[in-house]
C-alpha positions as CSV (number, residue, x, y, z in Angstrom):
1,X,0.0,0.0,0.0
2,X,1.6,3.4,-1.0
3,X,1.6,5.5,2.2
4,X,2.3,9.2,2.3
5,X,5.8,8.5,3.5
6,X,6.4,6.0,0.7
7,X,5.1,8.5,-1.9
8,X,7.3,11.3,-0.5
9,X,10.4,9.1,-0.6
10,X,9.6,7.7,-4.1
11,X,9.2,11.2,-5.7
12,X,12.1,12.7,-3.7
13,X,14.4,9.9,-5.0
14,X,12.9,9.9,-8.5
15,X,15.4,11.1,-11.2
16,X,12.8,13.3,-13.1
17,X,15.1,13.1,-16.2
18,X,12.2,13.9,-18.5
19,X,10.4,16.3,-16.1
20,X,7.6,13.7,-16.0
21,X,7.0,13.8,-19.8
22,X,7.8,10.1,-20.1
23,X,4.3,9.4,-18.6
24,X,2.8,10.9,-21.8
25,X,4.7,8.7,-24.2
26,X,1.7,6.5,-24.7
27,X,0.0,9.6,-26.3
28,X,3.1,10.5,-28.4
29,X,3.6,13.9,-26.7
30,X,2.4,15.8,-23.6
31,X,0.6,18.2,-25.9
32,X,-1.4,15.3,-27.5
33,X,-2.4,14.0,-24.1
34,X,-3.5,17.4,-22.9
35,X,-5.4,18.4,-26.0
36,X,-6.6,15.0,-27.0
37,X,-7.5,13.4,-23.7
38,X,-7.6,15.9,-20.8
39,X,-9.0,19.1,-22.3
40,X,-12.0,17.4,-23.9
41,X,-13.0,16.2,-20.5
42,X,-12.0,19.4,-18.7
43,X,-13.1,22.1,-21.1
44,X,-16.4,22.9,-19.3
45,X,-14.4,23.9,-16.2
46,X,-11.8,26.2,-17.8
47,X,-10.9,28.9,-18.0
48,X,-11.4,29.4,-14.3
49,X,-10.6,32.3,-11.9
50,X,-8.5,30.3,-9.4
51,X,-7.3,26.8,-10.0
52,X,-5.7,24.6,-7.3
53,X,-3.5,21.8,-8.6
54,X,-2.6,19.0,-6.3
55,X,0.7,17.1,-6.8
56,X,2.0,18.9,-10.0
57,X,5.4,17.1,-9.9
58,X,7.6,19.0,-12.4
59,X,4.7,20.9,-13.9
60,X,3.6,18.7,-16.8
61,X,0.0,20.0,-16.4
62,X,0.8,23.2,-14.7
63,X,2.2,24.3,-18.1
64,X,-1.3,24.3,-19.5
65,X,-3.3,25.2,-16.4
66,X,-1.4,28.5,-15.9
67,X,-2.9,29.8,-19.2
68,X,-6.4,28.8,-18.1
69,X,-6.8,30.9,-15.0
70,X,-6.3,34.2,-13.2
71,X,-4.6,32.6,-10.2
72,X,-3.0,29.2,-9.9
73,X,-2.1,27.5,-6.6
74,X,0.1,24.4,-6.8
75,X,0.7,22.1,-3.8
76,X,3.0,19.2,-3.6
77,X,4.3,16.8,-1.0
78,X,7.9,17.1,-2.3
79,X,9.9,20.3,-2.0
80,X,12.1,19.6,-5.0
81,X,9.0,19.5,-7.2
82,X,7.9,22.8,-6.0
83,X,11.4,24.3,-6.3
84,X,11.6,23.1,-9.9
85,X,8.2,24.5,-10.8
86,X,9.2,27.9,-9.3
87,X,12.2,28.0,-11.6
88,X,10.3,26.6,-14.6
89,X,7.4,29.1,-14.3
90,X,9.4,32.0,-13.0
91,X,7.8,34.3,-15.6
92,X,4.3,33.6,-14.5
93,X,3.5,36.0,-11.6
94,X,0.0,34.5,-10.9
95,X,1.3,31.2,-9.5
96,X,1.7,30.5,-5.8
97,X,3.8,27.5,-4.6
98,X,3.3,25.4,-1.5
99,X,4.4,22.1,0.1
100,X,2.1,20.2,2.4
101,X,1.8,17.0,4.4
102,X,0.1,15.1,1.6
103,X,-3.4,15.5,2.8
104,X,-4.2,19.0,4.1
105,X,-4.5,22.5,2.5
106,X,-4.1,25.0,5.3
107,X,-2.5,27.5,3.0
108,X,-5.7,27.8,0.9
109,X,-8.4,30.1,2.1
110,X,-12.0,28.9,2.5
111,X,-14.3,29.3,-0.5
112,X,-11.5,30.7,-2.8
113,X,-11.1,28.0,-5.5
114,X,-13.0,27.6,-8.7
115,X,-11.4,24.4,-9.8
116,X,-9.4,21.7,-8.0
117,X,-7.3,19.6,-10.5
118,X,-5.1,16.6,-10.1
119,X,-4.1,14.1,-12.8
120,X,-1.7,11.1,-12.7
121,X,-0.8,11.7,-9.1
122,X,-3.6,10.8,-6.6
123,X,-3.9,7.4,-8.1
124,X,-1.0,6.5,-5.8
125,X,-2.7,7.4,-2.5
126,X,-5.0,5.3,-0.3
127,X,-8.5,6.0,0.8
128,X,-7.6,7.9,4.0
129,X,-5.7,10.5,2.0
130,X,-8.6,10.9,-0.5
131,X,-11.0,11.3,2.3
132,X,-8.9,14.0,4.0
133,X,-8.4,15.8,0.7
134,X,-12.1,15.8,0.0
135,X,-12.8,17.5,3.3
136,X,-10.3,20.2,2.3
137,X,-11.8,20.5,-1.2
138,X,-15.2,21.0,0.3
139,X,-13.8,23.8,2.4
140,X,-11.8,25.6,-0.3
141,X,-14.2,25.4,-3.2
142,X,-16.5,28.3,-4.1
143,X,-20.2,27.5,-4.0
144,X,-20.3,26.7,-7.7
145,X,-16.7,25.4,-7.9
146,X,-15.6,22.0,-9.4
147,X,-13.2,19.2,-8.8
148,X,-11.5,17.1,-11.5
149,X,-9.6,14.3,-9.8
150,X,-7.8,11.2,-11.2
151,X,-7.7,8.5,-8.5
152,X,-7.4,4.7,-8.1
153,X,-10.3,2.3,-8.6
154,X,-8.1,-0.7,-8.0
155,X,-10.1,-1.7,-4.9
156,X,-12.8,-3.0,-7.2
157,X,-10.5,-5.8,-8.2
158,X,-9.3,-6.9,-4.8
159,X,-10.9,-10.4,-4.9
160,X,-9.8,-10.9,-8.5
161,X,-6.1,-10.0,-7.7
162,X,-6.1,-12.2,-4.6
163,X,-7.3,-15.1,-6.8
164,X,-4.4,-14.4,-9.3
165,X,-1.9,-14.5,-6.4
166,X,-3.1,-18.1,-5.6
167,X,-1.6,-19.1,-8.9
168,X,1.4,-16.9,-8.6
169,X,3.7,-19.5,-10.2
170,X,1.7,-19.2,-13.5
171,X,0.5,-15.6,-13.5
172,X,3.2,-14.3,-15.8
173,X,2.4,-17.0,-18.3
174,X,-1.3,-16.4,-18.0
175,X,-0.7,-12.7,-18.5
176,X,1.4,-13.3,-21.7
177,X,-1.4,-15.4,-23.0
178,X,-3.8,-12.5,-22.3
179,X,-5.9,-14.7,-20.0
180,X,-5.3,-12.5,-16.9
181,X,-4.3,-8.9,-16.0
182,X,-2.5,-8.2,-12.8
183,X,-0.4,-5.1,-13.6
184,X,-1.5,-2.5,-11.1
185,X,0.9,0.4,-11.9
186,X,1.3,1.2,-8.2
187,X,-2.4,2.1,-7.9
188,X,-3.8,2.3,-4.3
189,X,-5.7,-1.0,-3.6
190,X,-8.0,0.5,-1.0
191,X,-9.6,3.1,-3.2
192,X,-12.7,2.8,-5.5
193,X,-15.0,5.1,-7.4
194,X,-17.8,4.3,-5.0
195,X,-15.7,5.2,-2.0
196,X,-14.9,8.6,-3.4
197,X,-18.7,9.1,-4.0
198,X,-19.3,8.2,-0.3
199,X,-16.5,10.4,1.0
200,X,-17.8,13.3,-1.1
201,X,-21.3,13.0,0.3
202,X,-19.9,13.0,3.8
203,X,-18.1,16.3,3.2
204,X,-21.0,18.1,1.4
205,X,-19.8,17.5,-2.2
206,X,-21.8,16.0,-5.0
207,X,-20.1,13.8,-7.5
208,X,-21.1,14.6,-11.1
209,X,-19.4,12.1,-13.3
210,X,-17.1,9.1,-12.7
211,X,-15.3,7.6,-15.7
212,X,-13.6,4.3,-14.9
213,X,-10.7,3.8,-17.2
214,X,-8.0,1.2,-17.9
215,X,-4.4,2.3,-17.5
216,X,-3.0,-1.1,-18.6
217,X,-4.8,-3.8,-20.4
218,X,-8.3,-4.7,-19.1
219,X,-8.6,-3.7,-15.4
220,X,-10.5,-0.4,-15.0
221,X,-8.0,0.4,-12.3
222,X,-8.4,4.2,-12.5
223,X,-11.2,6.7,-12.3
224,X,-11.7,10.3,-13.2
225,X,-14.2,11.9,-10.9
226,X,-15.7,15.4,-11.2
227,X,-17.7,17.0,-8.3
228,X,-19.2,20.2,-7.0
229,X,-20.6,21.4,-3.7
230,X,-24.0,19.7,-3.0
231,X,-25.8,23.1,-3.1
232,X,-24.1,24.2,-6.3
233,X,-26.4,25.1,-9.2
234,X,-24.6,22.4,-11.2
235,X,-25.3,19.6,-8.7
236,X,-27.1,16.6,-10.1
237,X,-27.1,12.8,-9.5
238,X,-23.8,11.2,-10.5
239,X,-23.2,9.5,-13.8
240,X,-20.9,6.5,-13.9
241,X,-19.2,5.5,-17.1
242,X,-17.1,2.3,-17.7
243,X,-14.6,3.0,-20.4
244,X,-12.4,0.0,-21.2
245,X,-11.2,1.7,-24.4
246,X,-9.2,4.5,-22.7
247,X,-5.8,3.1,-23.8
248,X,-7.2,2.7,-27.4
249,X,-7.7,6.4,-27.2
250,X,-4.0,7.0,-26.2
251,X,-2.9,4.6,-29.0
252,X,-4.9,6.5,-31.6
253,X,-3.6,9.9,-30.4
254,X,-0.1,8.6,-30.4
255,X,-0.5,7.6,-34.1
256,X,-2.0,11.1,-34.8
257,X,0.9,12.7,-33.0
258,X,3.4,10.9,-35.2
259,X,1.5,11.6,-38.4
260,X,1.2,15.3,-37.8
261,X,4.6,16.0,-36.1
262,X,6.5,18.8,-37.7
263,X,10.3,18.4,-38.0
264,X,12.9,21.1,-38.7
265,X,15.3,19.8,-41.3
266,X,17.9,22.4,-40.2
267,X,18.1,21.0,-36.7
């Protein structure tokens, strides 16, 4: 189970040689992942007055968010990530930078945020962290604000993964034969889409949409959840979508990226 301390050590020790861009290679480029996958899902929420980004790393998505808001607050558990972002975005005077304990947001005033955003980070945190963060999101969001959070749904497959471990001696063979899928990509095993919905209700938030997606082969191990305060004018019953074709989307966009990539013959 990835604890806060394990996450902190992992990302402090990580080499960051591509500034995190390697995690977009399945899409071809970071641009293609942003414009082809993230922005189509996010476009109703941006531009926004104030955006809060949780766990920006070296600023892969900060680069785009900064141009979609008046104020951007970035918060990370790891100081070197914040230090790098300060240098990378030094020309952007509307960004504030903070480190935290991995679950609280004392530096963010009540009712001050239009959009909370996190992608490709909170998939690695367990249910207790998500629960604490949702309490904070409920506090900092404006009455009609939104959240857009990418988190783990691996808990849905706990029994399935336990059964695979019973045949551990053969699981790699079964995987190669495409008969099983046990690759979890360090997703948090305690977290599910339903748990986020329950935690949101406890804190006064209403989940709008949950898209369960595959990050590897077949397991819908991830989920993108959007939410708003329960008294928001946008509140409505949640819609849950199962999307087993998410990685087909990335494959298609990678092919497009290669087909339309411009090259400079002089370089």
